[in-house]
C-alpha positions, 0 to 999 in steps of 0.5 A: 960257809961252803958253796955246795950247801943248800940254803936249809943246811946253811940256815941250820949251821947258822942257828947252831953257831948262834946257840953255841955262845956262853951266857951273857954276864948280865943274865948272871947278874940278873938271876943272881947267878942261878943261871951260870952255864949254857947246857946246850953249849957244844964242843966241835970235838966231842958232841957232833951235829946229827 
């Protein structure tokens, strides 16, 4: 994180970083592979944060 961001911006970006992770393997096992993908997953080239 850069030093020129406000604390609100840092919290916002950290939340986006956490939500950009794949679905854990144990979730796929528990739901019998009904949940396979994290549809909110974002790629830094294609979908930008607004």
